N, C-alpha and C positions, 0 to 999 in steps of 0.2 A: 645714419648718414653715410657711414663707411660702405654699407651694402649698396647704396645708391651710386657711390663713386665707382665701385667695382663694376656695377651693372652698366654704367655709362661708358666705361672703357670697353666692356664686352660688346655693347651695342655698336660702338664706333668700329671696332674690328670686324664684327659680324657683317655690318652693312658695307664696309669697305671691300671685304673679300667677296661678298655676293655680287657687288657691282663689277669687280674685276672678272669674275667668272662669267658674267653676262655681257661683257664688252660695253659697259656703261661707265659714266664718270664716277670713279670711286669716292672722290672728295665730296661731290654733290650728294651722293647717297648717304655718306657717313654723316654729313651735316644735317640732312633731313632726318635721319635716325636719331641723332642727338637732340634736335629740337623737339621731335615727337616725344622722346623719352622725357625730356625736361619739362615740357608743358604738362604731360600726363602725371608725372611724378609730383609736380607742384600742386596740381588740383587735388590729387589723392591725399597729399600731405595736409593740405588745408582742411579737407573733409575729416580725416582721421584725427587731426588735432582738435577739431571742434567737437567730435563725438566722444573722445576718450582722453584721459590724462595719462594713460599708460605709454611711456616713452618707447618701450620695445615695440609695441604694436604700432604706434604712430610713426616709427622709423622704418620698419621692415615692410609693412603692407604697401606703402606707396611705391617702393622699389619693385615689388612684384607686379603691381598693377601697371607701372611704367614699362616693364619688360614685356608684359602681355600685350600692351598697346603697340609696342614696336613690332611685334610679330605681325599684327594686322597691317601696319604701315609697310613692312617689307613685302607682304603678299600683294599689296596694291602696286608697289613699284615693280615687282616681278611681272605681274599681269600686264602693266603698261609697257614694259620692255619687250615682252613677247608679242604684244599687239603691234608695236612699232617695227619689230624685226620681221614680222610675217608678211 
């Protein structure tokens, strides 16, 4: 769970800075990133809890999956921003 909290803070900062660099709304992007991370983390957490009883595995894998999903969300936001600015 601690890894997920650190990852959530990192996602917030990452999305905020990316939005500032692309002249977009930083708070909007940061919230989108947190929501995307949270939903993905929760789904992965439910799946790993159902599949295994190992607490270390069921705590760290969802954070990694959530962080990977936020990368795709960020790429989509960047693509939309470039399309809007073109």
